[in-house]
N, C-alpha and C positions, 0 to 999 in steps of 0.2 A: 504494500500500500504506500501511498505518497506520504512522506514526512518532511516537514520543514522545522528545523530546530535552531532558534536564535540564541545567541549568547553575546556577552560583551557590554551589556548595560551597566549602569551604576550611577553613583553620585559624583558630580564633578563641579568645580567652581566655574563661574563665568569666565570665558576666554580659554577654557581648557579643551581637551580633545578626548574622544573615545572612538574605538573602532568596533562596530557591530559585525557579527558573522552570522550567516544562515547556512547550515548544512542541509542539503537536499538529498532525498533518496526516493526511489520508486518510480522515476520517470526519466526520460532521456534529457537530462539537464541541459546539455550543451546547445540544444536547438531552440530552447524556449526563452522568451523574455522573462526577466525576474524584476521584482520591484520591492521597494521599501515604502511602507505607509506609517503614519503615526496617528495616535488618538490622544489628544489632551483632555483633561478632566472637563466634562460638560460639553465637549465638542464632538463632531462627527469624525470618523476615520478619514484621513486625507492622504493623497499620494505625495510622496517626498521625492523619489527618484526612481528611474527605470533604466534597465540595461537590456538591450536586445541580445539574441543569440550571437550576433555578429560583433557585439561590443559597442554598438551605438548607445549613447546615453542622453537622458533628458532629466531636468530638475525643475522643481517648483521654484519660483523666483526668490522666495525667502531664504533659500539655502544655497543658491548659486554662488560659487566662489568660496564657499565654506565646506561643503560636503562633496565627497567623491564616492560614486558607486563603482564597484569593479567586480569581476568574477574570475574564478579559477576553475575552468572546466575539468581539469584533471582531478580536482578535489571536490567537485560538485558543490562548490561553496560560492556564495555571493557576499560581498562586504559593503559596509557603509562607513567610510572614514569621515568623522565629524570633527571639524576644527572650529576654533573661535566660537565655541558654544555660548548661547544666550539663554537666559531664564525662559524665554518663550519657546525654546526647543524642548522643554520638559514635556514628556509624553510617554506612552507605551508605544514602542516601535515594533511593527509587524513585517515579516517577510511574506511575500506573495509570489506564487508561481504555479503554473499548470492548474490554475483555478483552485488552489489550496492556500491556506493560511498557516503560519506558525502560531506558537502560543503567545508570542510577544515578549519583549524585554523592556524593563522600565529604565528610562533615562531621566535623571533629575539634575537640573542645572541650578545650583544655588550656592550662595556664600554662607 
């Protein structure tokens, strides 16, 4: 069965960095687009970044220049490098691929 397992969340101070990972299994990872979403308290889940099977990327405006999505097809893993984090980046971050969701990982940006 399809599994997406996120890791790497945590508490970080404003201006800090975190790298999220999402390990995928159960489908042909290399040919599918993968995406990161986030859901802040009281808000709807929203797209953050997407990467195609060919490596093309797209980002929501609020994270452009700060976040980088990448993938390692040999490891069936997609990453989200988050730099210059702001308190408004606080949310549960979810990996999405092959019409499936991971369990989410909490990112809290606070001093």
